Chimera marker file (.cmm) of the C-alpha trace (Angstrom):
<marker_set name="trace">
<marker id="1" x="-23.469" y="27.497" z="-28.061" r="1" g="1" b="0" radius="0.5"/>
<marker id="2" x="-27.204" y="27.994" z="-27.724" r="1" g="1" b="0" radius="0.5"/>
<marker id="3" x="-27.170" y="26.815" z="-24.094" r="1" g="1" b="0" radius="0.5"/>
<marker id="4" x="-24.465" y="29.378" z="-23.303" r="1" g="1" b="0" radius="0.5"/>
<marker id="5" x="-26.565" y="32.170" z="-24.846" r="1" g="1" b="0" radius="0.5"/>
<marker id="6" x="-29.554" y="31.031" z="-22.769" r="1" g="1" b="0" radius="0.5"/>
<marker id="7" x="-27.362" y="31.017" z="-19.647" r="1" g="1" b="0" radius="0.5"/>
<marker id="8" x="-26.182" y="34.558" z="-20.351" r="1" g="1" b="0" radius="0.5"/>
<marker id="9" x="-29.746" y="35.754" z="-20.991" r="1" g="1" b="0" radius="0.5"/>
<marker id="10" x="-30.948" y="34.060" z="-17.842" r="1" g="1" b="0" radius="0.5"/>
<marker id="11" x="-28.099" y="35.562" z="-15.812" r="1" g="1" b="0" radius="0.5"/>
<marker id="12" x="-28.936" y="39.049" z="-17.080" r="1" g="1" b="0" radius="0.5"/>
<marker id="13" x="-32.660" y="38.580" z="-16.368" r="1" g="1" b="0" radius="0.5"/>
<marker id="14" x="-31.982" y="37.236" z="-12.874" r="1" g="1" b="0" radius="0.5"/>
<marker id="15" x="-29.570" y="40.055" z="-12.090" r="1" g="1" b="0" radius="0.5"/>
<marker id="16" x="-32.060" y="42.694" z="-13.242" r="1" g="1" b="0" radius="0.5"/>
<marker id="17" x="-34.849" y="40.961" z="-11.306" r="1" g="1" b="0" radius="0.5"/>
<marker id="18" x="-32.658" y="40.902" z="-8.185" r="1" g="1" b="0" radius="0.5"/>
<marker id="19" x="-31.949" y="44.630" z="-8.524" r="1" g="1" b="0" radius="0.5"/>
<marker id="20" x="-35.643" y="45.386" z="-9.040" r="1" g="1" b="0" radius="0.5"/>
<marker id="21" x="-36.515" y="43.259" z="-6.010" r="1" g="1" b="0" radius="0.5"/>
<marker id="22" x="-33.906" y="44.977" z="-3.850" r="1" g="1" b="0" radius="0.5"/>
<marker id="23" x="-35.270" y="48.392" z="-4.820" r="1" g="1" b="0" radius="0.5"/>
<marker id="24" x="-38.877" y="47.578" z="-4.021" r="1" g="1" b="0" radius="0.5"/>
<marker id="25" x="-37.809" y="45.713" z="-0.857" r="1" g="1" b="0" radius="0.5"/>
<marker id="26" x="-35.954" y="48.829" z="0.264" r="1" g="1" b="0" radius="0.5"/>
<marker id="27" x="-38.954" y="51.043" z="-0.444" r="1" g="1" b="0" radius="0.5"/>
<marker id="28" x="-41.280" y="48.796" z="1.558" r="1" g="1" b="0" radius="0.5"/>
<marker id="29" x="-38.864" y="48.489" z="4.494" r="1" g="1" b="0" radius="0.5"/>
<marker id="30" x="-38.507" y="52.286" z="4.499" r="1" g="1" b="0" radius="0.5"/>
<marker id="31" x="-42.274" y="52.767" z="4.498" r="1" g="1" b="0" radius="0.5"/>
<marker id="32" x="-42.660" y="50.235" z="7.320" r="1" g="1" b="0" radius="0.5"/>
<marker id="33" x="-39.785" y="51.337" z="9.550" r="1" g="1" b="0" radius="0.5"/>
<marker id="34" x="-39.106" y="55.030" z="9.026" r="1" g="1" b="0" radius="0.5"/>
<marker id="35" x="-40.405" y="57.212" z="11.860" r="1" g="1" b="0" radius="0.5"/>
<marker id="36" x="-41.420" y="59.843" z="9.302" r="1" g="1" b="0" radius="0.5"/>
<marker id="37" x="-43.080" y="57.334" z="6.970" r="1" g="1" b="0" radius="0.5"/>
<marker id="38" x="-45.612" y="58.999" z="4.678" r="1" g="1" b="0" radius="0.5"/>
<marker id="39" x="-48.106" y="56.250" z="5.520" r="1" g="1" b="0" radius="0.5"/>
<marker id="40" x="-47.692" y="55.028" z="9.131" r="1" g="1" b="0" radius="0.5"/>
<marker id="41" x="-51.184" y="53.503" z="9.279" r="1" g="1" b="0" radius="0.5"/>
<marker id="42" x="-50.275" y="50.677" z="6.890" r="1" g="1" b="0" radius="0.5"/>
<marker id="43" x="-46.935" y="49.627" z="8.446" r="1" g="1" b="0" radius="0.5"/>
<marker id="44" x="-48.068" y="46.006" z="8.838" r="1" g="1" b="0" radius="0.5"/>
<marker id="45" x="-48.858" y="45.733" z="5.147" r="1" g="1" b="0" radius="0.5"/>
<marker id="46" x="-45.443" y="47.145" z="4.249" r="1" g="1" b="0" radius="0.5"/>
<marker id="47" x="-43.717" y="44.616" z="6.545" r="1" g="1" b="0" radius="0.5"/>
<marker id="48" x="-45.736" y="41.809" z="4.970" r="1" g="1" b="0" radius="0.5"/>
<marker id="49" x="-44.759" y="42.911" z="1.470" r="1" g="1" b="0" radius="0.5"/>
<marker id="50" x="-41.124" y="43.225" z="2.581" r="1" g="1" b="0" radius="0.5"/>
<marker id="51" x="-41.161" y="39.672" z="3.938" r="1" g="1" b="0" radius="0.5"/>
<marker id="52" x="-42.558" y="38.377" z="0.646" r="1" g="1" b="0" radius="0.5"/>
<marker id="53" x="-39.928" y="40.199" z="-1.397" r="1" g="1" b="0" radius="0.5"/>
<marker id="54" x="-37.109" y="38.997" z="0.885" r="1" g="1" b="0" radius="0.5"/>
<marker id="55" x="-38.278" y="35.362" z="0.871" r="1" g="1" b="0" radius="0.5"/>
<marker id="56" x="-38.667" y="35.406" z="-2.896" r="1" g="1" b="0" radius="0.5"/>
<marker id="57" x="-35.259" y="36.991" z="-3.380" r="1" g="1" b="0" radius="0.5"/>
<marker id="58" x="-33.553" y="34.353" z="-1.245" r="1" g="1" b="0" radius="0.5"/>
<marker id="59" x="-35.379" y="31.489" z="-2.947" r="1" g="1" b="0" radius="0.5"/>
<marker id="60" x="-34.687" y="32.911" z="-6.379" r="1" g="1" b="0" radius="0.5"/>
<marker id="61" x="-31.004" y="31.989" z="-6.102" r="1" g="1" b="0" radius="0.5"/>
<marker id="62" x="-31.486" y="28.389" z="-4.960" r="1" g="1" b="0" radius="0.5"/>
<marker id="63" x="-29.916" y="26.250" z="-7.697" r="1" g="1" b="0" radius="0.5"/>
<marker id="64" x="-32.861" y="23.857" z="-8.096" r="1" g="1" b="0" radius="0.5"/>
<marker id="65" x="-35.229" y="24.816" z="-10.914" r="1" g="1" b="0" radius="0.5"/>
<marker id="66" x="-38.444" y="24.072" z="-8.983" r="1" g="1" b="0" radius="0.5"/>
<marker id="67" x="-37.337" y="26.186" z="-6.016" r="1" g="1" b="0" radius="0.5"/>
<marker id="68" x="-36.702" y="29.072" z="-8.424" r="1" g="1" b="0" radius="0.5"/>
<marker id="69" x="-40.164" y="28.605" z="-9.896" r="1" g="1" b="0" radius="0.5"/>
<marker id="70" x="-41.711" y="28.767" z="-6.410" r="1" g="1" b="0" radius="0.5"/>
<marker id="71" x="-39.637" y="31.869" z="-5.616" r="1" g="1" b="0" radius="0.5"/>
<marker id="72" x="-40.802" y="33.493" z="-8.856" r="1" g="1" b="0" radius="0.5"/>
<marker id="73" x="-44.408" y="32.866" z="-7.856" r="1" g="1" b="0" radius="0.5"/>
<marker id="74" x="-43.761" y="34.455" z="-4.442" r="1" g="1" b="0" radius="0.5"/>
<marker id="75" x="-42.129" y="37.497" z="-6.064" r="1" g="1" b="0" radius="0.5"/>
<marker id="76" x="-44.856" y="37.847" z="-8.706" r="1" g="1" b="0" radius="0.5"/>
<marker id="77" x="-47.499" y="37.550" z="-5.972" r="1" g="1" b="0" radius="0.5"/>
<marker id="78" x="-45.745" y="40.113" z="-3.785" r="1" g="1" b="0" radius="0.5"/>
<marker id="79" x="-45.276" y="42.575" z="-6.656" r="1" g="1" b="0" radius="0.5"/>
<marker id="80" x="-48.799" y="42.084" z="-7.976" r="1" g="1" b="0" radius="0.5"/>
<marker id="81" x="-50.208" y="42.349" z="-4.460" r="1" g="1" b="0" radius="0.5"/>
<marker id="82" x="-48.280" y="45.563" z="-3.853" r="1" g="1" b="0" radius="0.5"/>
<marker id="83" x="-49.608" y="47.102" z="-7.071" r="1" g="1" b="0" radius="0.5"/>
<marker id="84" x="-53.204" y="46.013" z="-6.456" r="1" g="1" b="0" radius="0.5"/>
<marker id="85" x="-53.034" y="46.973" z="-2.767" r="1" g="1" b="0" radius="0.5"/>
<marker id="86" x="-51.771" y="50.443" z="-3.599" r="1" g="1" b="0" radius="0.5"/>
<marker id="87" x="-54.497" y="50.982" z="-6.174" r="1" g="1" b="0" radius="0.5"/>
<marker id="88" x="-57.157" y="49.778" z="-3.717" r="1" g="1" b="0" radius="0.5"/>
<marker id="89" x="-55.915" y="51.991" z="-0.876" r="1" g="1" b="0" radius="0.5"/>
<marker id="90" x="-54.870" y="55.129" z="-2.743" r="1" g="1" b="0" radius="0.5"/>
<marker id="91" x="-56.416" y="54.949" z="-6.195" r="1" g="1" b="0" radius="0.5"/>
<marker id="92" x="-54.463" y="56.558" z="-8.983" r="1" g="1" b="0" radius="0.5"/>
<marker id="93" x="-52.848" y="59.275" z="-6.849" r="1" g="1" b="0" radius="0.5"/>
<marker id="94" x="-49.098" y="58.626" z="-7.052" r="1" g="1" b="0" radius="0.5"/>
<marker id="95" x="-46.244" y="60.223" z="-5.159" r="1" g="1" b="0" radius="0.5"/>
<marker id="96" x="-42.861" y="60.016" z="-6.914" r="1" g="1" b="0" radius="0.5"/>
<marker id="97" x="-41.823" y="57.179" z="-4.574" r="1" g="1" b="0" radius="0.5"/>
<marker id="98" x="-45.045" y="55.270" z="-5.181" r="1" g="1" b="0" radius="0.5"/>
<marker id="99" x="-44.819" y="55.742" z="-8.943" r="1" g="1" b="0" radius="0.5"/>
<marker id="100" x="-41.219" y="54.549" z="-9.121" r="1" g="1" b="0" radius="0.5"/>
<marker id="101" x="-42.036" y="51.578" z="-6.898" r="1" g="1" b="0" radius="0.5"/>
<marker id="102" x="-45.078" y="50.529" z="-8.960" r="1" g="1" b="0" radius="0.5"/>
<marker id="103" x="-43.117" y="50.824" z="-12.222" r="1" g="1" b="0" radius="0.5"/>
<marker id="104" x="-40.341" y="48.761" z="-10.651" r="1" g="1" b="0" radius="0.5"/>
<marker id="105" x="-42.811" y="46.088" z="-9.542" r="1" g="1" b="0" radius="0.5"/>
<marker id="106" x="-44.379" y="45.899" z="-13.006" r="1" g="1" b="0" radius="0.5"/>
<marker id="107" x="-40.918" y="45.541" z="-14.580" r="1" g="1" b="0" radius="0.5"/>
<marker id="108" x="-40.083" y="42.879" z="-11.974" r="1" g="1" b="0" radius="0.5"/>
<marker id="109" x="-43.127" y="40.830" z="-13.005" r="1" g="1" b="0" radius="0.5"/>
<marker id="110" x="-42.123" y="41.061" z="-16.680" r="1" g="1" b="0" radius="0.5"/>
<marker id="111" x="-38.522" y="40.020" z="-15.895" r="1" g="1" b="0" radius="0.5"/>
<marker id="112" x="-39.667" y="37.063" z="-13.804" r="1" g="1" b="0" radius="0.5"/>
<marker id="113" x="-42.058" y="35.804" z="-16.473" r="1" g="1" b="0" radius="0.5"/>
<marker id="114" x="-39.334" y="36.084" z="-19.130" r="1" g="1" b="0" radius="0.5"/>
<marker id="115" x="-36.843" y="34.219" z="-16.937" r="1" g="1" b="0" radius="0.5"/>
<marker id="116" x="-39.400" y="31.507" z="-16.177" r="1" g="1" b="0" radius="0.5"/>
<marker id="117" x="-40.016" y="31.080" z="-19.906" r="1" g="1" b="0" radius="0.5"/>
<marker id="118" x="-36.274" y="30.555" z="-20.443" r="1" g="1" b="0" radius="0.5"/>
<marker id="119" x="-36.120" y="27.974" z="-17.653" r="1" g="1" b="0" radius="0.5"/>
<marker id="120" x="-39.186" y="26.135" z="-18.953" r="1" g="1" b="0" radius="0.5"/>
<marker id="121" x="-37.811" y="26.102" z="-22.477" r="1" g="1" b="0" radius="0.5"/>
<marker id="122" x="-34.524" y="24.689" z="-21.203" r="1" g="1" b="0" radius="0.5"/>
<marker id="123" x="-36.358" y="22.108" z="-19.114" r="1" g="1" b="0" radius="0.5"/>
<marker id="124" x="-38.450" y="21.055" z="-22.103" r="1" g="1" b="0" radius="0.5"/>
<marker id="125" x="-35.415" y="20.718" z="-24.363" r="1" g="1" b="0" radius="0.5"/>
<marker id="126" x="-33.668" y="18.406" z="-21.883" r="1" g="1" b="0" radius="0.5"/>
<marker id="127" x="-36.659" y="16.099" z="-21.619" r="1" g="1" b="0" radius="0.5"/>
<marker id="128" x="-38.223" y="14.435" z="-18.581" r="1" g="1" b="0" radius="0.5"/>
<marker id="129" x="-35.849" y="13.086" z="-15.983" r="1" g="1" b="0" radius="0.5"/>
<marker id="130" x="-32.946" y="15.235" z="-17.217" r="1" g="1" b="0" radius="0.5"/>
<marker id="131" x="-30.552" y="16.719" z="-14.690" r="1" g="1" b="0" radius="0.5"/>
<marker id="132" x="-30.437" y="20.383" z="-13.781" r="1" g="1" b="0" radius="0.5"/>
<marker id="133" x="-27.279" y="22.464" z="-13.167" r="1" g="1" b="0" radius="0.5"/>
<marker id="134" x="-26.366" y="20.529" z="-10.010" r="1" g="1" b="0" radius="0.5"/>
<marker id="135" x="-27.051" y="17.106" z="-11.510" r="1" g="1" b="0" radius="0.5"/>
<marker id="136" x="-30.403" y="16.635" z="-9.766" r="1" g="1" b="0" radius="0.5"/>
<marker id="137" x="-33.333" y="15.253" z="-11.686" r="1" g="1" b="0" radius="0.5"/>
<marker id="138" x="-35.889" y="17.913" z="-12.552" r="1" g="1" b="0" radius="0.5"/>
<marker id="139" x="-38.965" y="15.854" z="-13.348" r="1" g="1" b="0" radius="0.5"/>
<marker id="140" x="-41.812" y="15.716" z="-10.854" r="1" g="1" b="0" radius="0.5"/>
<marker id="141" x="-41.791" y="11.911" z="-11.028" r="1" g="1" b="0" radius="0.5"/>
<marker id="142" x="-38.223" y="11.890" z="-9.686" r="1" g="1" b="0" radius="0.5"/>
<marker id="143" x="-39.328" y="13.496" z="-6.415" r="1" g="1" b="0" radius="0.5"/>
<link id1="1" id2="2" r="1" g="1" b="0" radius="0.2"/>
<link id1="2" id2="3" r="1" g="1" b="0" radius="0.2"/>
<link id1="3" id2="4" r="1" g="1" b="0" radius="0.2"/>
<link id1="4" id2="5" r="1" g="1" b="0" radius="0.2"/>
<link id1="5" id2="6" r="1" g="1" b="0" radius="0.2"/>
<link id1="6" id2="7" r="1" g="1" b="0" radius="0.2"/>
<link id1="7" id2="8" r="1" g="1" b="0" radius="0.2"/>
<link id1="8" id2="9" r="1" g="1" b="0" radius="0.2"/>
<link id1="9" id2="10" r="1" g="1" b="0" radius="0.2"/>
<link id1="10" id2="11" r="1" g="1" b="0" radius="0.2"/>
<link id1="11" id2="12" r="1" g="1" b="0" radius="0.2"/>
<link id1="12" id2="13" r="1" g="1" b="0" radius="0.2"/>
<link id1="13" id2="14" r="1" g="1" b="0" radius="0.2"/>
<link id1="14" id2="15" r="1" g="1" b="0" radius="0.2"/>
<link id1="15" id2="16" r="1" g="1" b="0" radius="0.2"/>
<link id1="16" id2="17" r="1" g="1" b="0" radius="0.2"/>
<link id1="17" id2="18" r="1" g="1" b="0" radius="0.2"/>
<link id1="18" id2="19" r="1" g="1" b="0" radius="0.2"/>
<link id1="19" id2="20" r="1" g="1" b="0" radius="0.2"/>
<link id1="20" id2="21" r="1" g="1" b="0" radius="0.2"/>
<link id1="21" id2="22" r="1" g="1" b="0" radius="0.2"/>
<link id1="22" id2="23" r="1" g="1" b="0" radius="0.2"/>
<link id1="23" id2="24" r="1" g="1" b="0" radius="0.2"/>
<link id1="24" id2="25" r="1" g="1" b="0" radius="0.2"/>
<link id1="25" id2="26" r="1" g="1" b="0" radius="0.2"/>
<link id1="26" id2="27" r="1" g="1" b="0" radius="0.2"/>
<link id1="27" id2="28" r="1" g="1" b="0" radius="0.2"/>
<link id1="28" id2="29" r="1" g="1" b="0" radius="0.2"/>
<link id1="29" id2="30" r="1" g="1" b="0" radius="0.2"/>
<link id1="30" id2="31" r="1" g="1" b="0" radius="0.2"/>
<link id1="31" id2="32" r="1" g="1" b="0" radius="0.2"/>
<link id1="32" id2="33" r="1" g="1" b="0" radius="0.2"/>
<link id1="33" id2="34" r="1" g="1" b="0" radius="0.2"/>
<link id1="34" id2="35" r="1" g="1" b="0" radius="0.2"/>
<link id1="35" id2="36" r="1" g="1" b="0" radius="0.2"/>
<link id1="36" id2="37" r="1" g="1" b="0" radius="0.2"/>
<link id1="37" id2="38" r="1" g="1" b="0" radius="0.2"/>
<link id1="38" id2="39" r="1" g="1" b="0" radius="0.2"/>
<link id1="39" id2="40" r="1" g="1" b="0" radius="0.2"/>
<link id1="40" id2="41" r="1" g="1" b="0" radius="0.2"/>
<link id1="41" id2="42" r="1" g="1" b="0" radius="0.2"/>
<link id1="42" id2="43" r="1" g="1" b="0" radius="0.2"/>
<link id1="43" id2="44" r="1" g="1" b="0" radius="0.2"/>
<link id1="44" id2="45" r="1" g="1" b="0" radius="0.2"/>
<link id1="45" id2="46" r="1" g="1" b="0" radius="0.2"/>
<link id1="46" id2="47" r="1" g="1" b="0" radius="0.2"/>
<link id1="47" id2="48" r="1" g="1" b="0" radius="0.2"/>
<link id1="48" id2="49" r="1" g="1" b="0" radius="0.2"/>
<link id1="49" id2="50" r="1" g="1" b="0" radius="0.2"/>
<link id1="50" id2="51" r="1" g="1" b="0" radius="0.2"/>
<link id1="51" id2="52" r="1" g="1" b="0" radius="0.2"/>
<link id1="52" id2="53" r="1" g="1" b="0" radius="0.2"/>
<link id1="53" id2="54" r="1" g="1" b="0" radius="0.2"/>
<link id1="54" id2="55" r="1" g="1" b="0" radius="0.2"/>
<link id1="55" id2="56" r="1" g="1" b="0" radius="0.2"/>
<link id1="56" id2="57" r="1" g="1" b="0" radius="0.2"/>
<link id1="57" id2="58" r="1" g="1" b="0" radius="0.2"/>
<link id1="58" id2="59" r="1" g="1" b="0" radius="0.2"/>
<link id1="59" id2="60" r="1" g="1" b="0" radius="0.2"/>
<link id1="60" id2="61" r="1" g="1" b="0" radius="0.2"/>
<link id1="61" id2="62" r="1" g="1" b="0" radius="0.2"/>
<link id1="62" id2="63" r="1" g="1" b="0" radius="0.2"/>
<link id1="63" id2="64" r="1" g="1" b="0" radius="0.2"/>
<link id1="64" id2="65" r="1" g="1" b="0" radius="0.2"/>
<link id1="65" id2="66" r="1" g="1" b="0" radius="0.2"/>
<link id1="66" id2="67" r="1" g="1" b="0" radius="0.2"/>
<link id1="67" id2="68" r="1" g="1" b="0" radius="0.2"/>
<link id1="68" id2="69" r="1" g="1" b="0" radius="0.2"/>
<link id1="69" id2="70" r="1" g="1" b="0" radius="0.2"/>
<link id1="70" id2="71" r="1" g="1" b="0" radius="0.2"/>
<link id1="71" id2="72" r="1" g="1" b="0" radius="0.2"/>
<link id1="72" id2="73" r="1" g="1" b="0" radius="0.2"/>
<link id1="73" id2="74" r="1" g="1" b="0" radius="0.2"/>
<link id1="74" id2="75" r="1" g="1" b="0" radius="0.2"/>
<link id1="75" id2="76" r="1" g="1" b="0" radius="0.2"/>
<link id1="76" id2="77" r="1" g="1" b="0" radius="0.2"/>
<link id1="77" id2="78" r="1" g="1" b="0" radius="0.2"/>
<link id1="78" id2="79" r="1" g="1" b="0" radius="0.2"/>
<link id1="79" id2="80" r="1" g="1" b="0" radius="0.2"/>
<link id1="80" id2="81" r="1" g="1" b="0" radius="0.2"/>
<link id1="81" id2="82" r="1" g="1" b="0" radius="0.2"/>
<link id1="82" id2="83" r="1" g="1" b="0" radius="0.2"/>
<link id1="83" id2="84" r="1" g="1" b="0" radius="0.2"/>
<link id1="84" id2="85" r="1" g="1" b="0" radius="0.2"/>
<link id1="85" id2="86" r="1" g="1" b="0" radius="0.2"/>
<link id1="86" id2="87" r="1" g="1" b="0" radius="0.2"/>
<link id1="87" id2="88" r="1" g="1" b="0" radius="0.2"/>
<link id1="88" id2="89" r="1" g="1" b="0" radius="0.2"/>
<link id1="89" id2="90" r="1" g="1" b="0" radius="0.2"/>
<link id1="90" id2="91" r="1" g="1" b="0" radius="0.2"/>
<link id1="91" id2="92" r="1" g="1" b="0" radius="0.2"/>
<link id1="92" id2="93" r="1" g="1" b="0" radius="0.2"/>
<link id1="93" id2="94" r="1" g="1" b="0" radius="0.2"/>
<link id1="94" id2="95" r="1" g="1" b="0" radius="0.2"/>
<link id1="95" id2="96" r="1" g="1" b="0" radius="0.2"/>
<link id1="96" id2="97" r="1" g="1" b="0" radius="0.2"/>
<link id1="97" id2="98" r="1" g="1" b="0" radius="0.2"/>
<link id1="98" id2="99" r="1" g="1" b="0" radius="0.2"/>
<link id1="99" id2="100" r="1" g="1" b="0" radius="0.2"/>
<link id1="100" id2="101" r="1" g="1" b="0" radius="0.2"/>
<link id1="101" id2="102" r="1" g="1" b="0" radius="0.2"/>
<link id1="102" id2="103" r="1" g="1" b="0" radius="0.2"/>
<link id1="103" id2="104" r="1" g="1" b="0" radius="0.2"/>
<link id1="104" id2="105" r="1" g="1" b="0" radius="0.2"/>
<link id1="105" id2="106" r="1" g="1" b="0" radius="0.2"/>
<link id1="106" id2="107" r="1" g="1" b="0" radius="0.2"/>
<link id1="107" id2="108" r="1" g="1" b="0" radius="0.2"/>
<link id1="108" id2="109" r="1" g="1" b="0" radius="0.2"/>
<link id1="109" id2="110" r="1" g="1" b="0" radius="0.2"/>
<link id1="110" id2="111" r="1" g="1" b="0" radius="0.2"/>
<link id1="111" id2="112" r="1" g="1" b="0" radius="0.2"/>
<link id1="112" id2="113" r="1" g="1" b="0" radius="0.2"/>
<link id1="113" id2="114" r="1" g="1" b="0" radius="0.2"/>
<link id1="114" id2="115" r="1" g="1" b="0" radius="0.2"/>
<link id1="115" id2="116" r="1" g="1" b="0" radius="0.2"/>
<link id1="116" id2="117" r="1" g="1" b="0" radius="0.2"/>
<link id1="117" id2="118" r="1" g="1" b="0" radius="0.2"/>
<link id1="118" id2="119" r="1" g="1" b="0" radius="0.2"/>
<link id1="119" id2="120" r="1" g="1" b="0" radius="0.2"/>
<link id1="120" id2="121" r="1" g="1" b="0" radius="0.2"/>
<link id1="121" id2="122" r="1" g="1" b="0" radius="0.2"/>
<link id1="122" id2="123" r="1" g="1" b="0" radius="0.2"/>
<link id1="123" id2="124" r="1" g="1" b="0" radius="0.2"/>
<link id1="124" id2="125" r="1" g="1" b="0" radius="0.2"/>
<link id1="125" id2="126" r="1" g="1" b="0" radius="0.2"/>
<link id1="126" id2="127" r="1" g="1" b="0" radius="0.2"/>
<link id1="127" id2="128" r="1" g="1" b="0" radius="0.2"/>
<link id1="128" id2="129" r="1" g="1" b="0" radius="0.2"/>
<link id1="129" id2="130" r="1" g="1" b="0" radius="0.2"/>
<link id1="130" id2="131" r="1" g="1" b="0" radius="0.2"/>
<link id1="131" id2="132" r="1" g="1" b="0" radius="0.2"/>
<link id1="132" id2="133" r="1" g="1" b="0" radius="0.2"/>
<link id1="133" id2="134" r="1" g="1" b="0" radius="0.2"/>
<link id1="134" id2="135" r="1" g="1" b="0" radius="0.2"/>
<link id1="135" id2="136" r="1" g="1" b="0" radius="0.2"/>
<link id1="136" id2="137" r="1" g="1" b="0" radius="0.2"/>
<link id1="137" id2="138" r="1" g="1" b="0" radius="0.2"/>
<link id1="138" id2="139" r="1" g="1" b="0" radius="0.2"/>
<link id1="139" id2="140" r="1" g="1" b="0" radius="0.2"/>
<link id1="140" id2="141" r="1" g="1" b="0" radius="0.2"/>
<link id1="141" id2="142" r="1" g="1" b="0" radius="0.2"/>
<link id1="142" id2="143" r="1" g="1" b="0" radius="0.2"/>
</marker_set>
């Protein structure tokens, strides 16, 4: 019963994280590609952030637990980098789009950390060498 509750919680967290990632990915693609972009000088940075969000989103749904952990790190790095980069370039002057994007990225980081904690708790309760959802061993020694 407890495992089922953890699965439901994890599914909700992953779904919310995917939605948050899609939103911020869309914002960064818009800023990079739109001909009337409010910030055409930094298009390369927006494409770089978009690539990080897309790679993390794809990796986030790989069924192996260690791949998901790596994807979470990519997404946390992309979101944190986007927040820090914005603050370095523009300070605390926020347009509505920038404000919604930065709030979304902060929420994304919180969701990813919470989901990682659930996965780590589940991994710890199964013990070393236990199998993940697909029956593959999850311990580092098994690799």
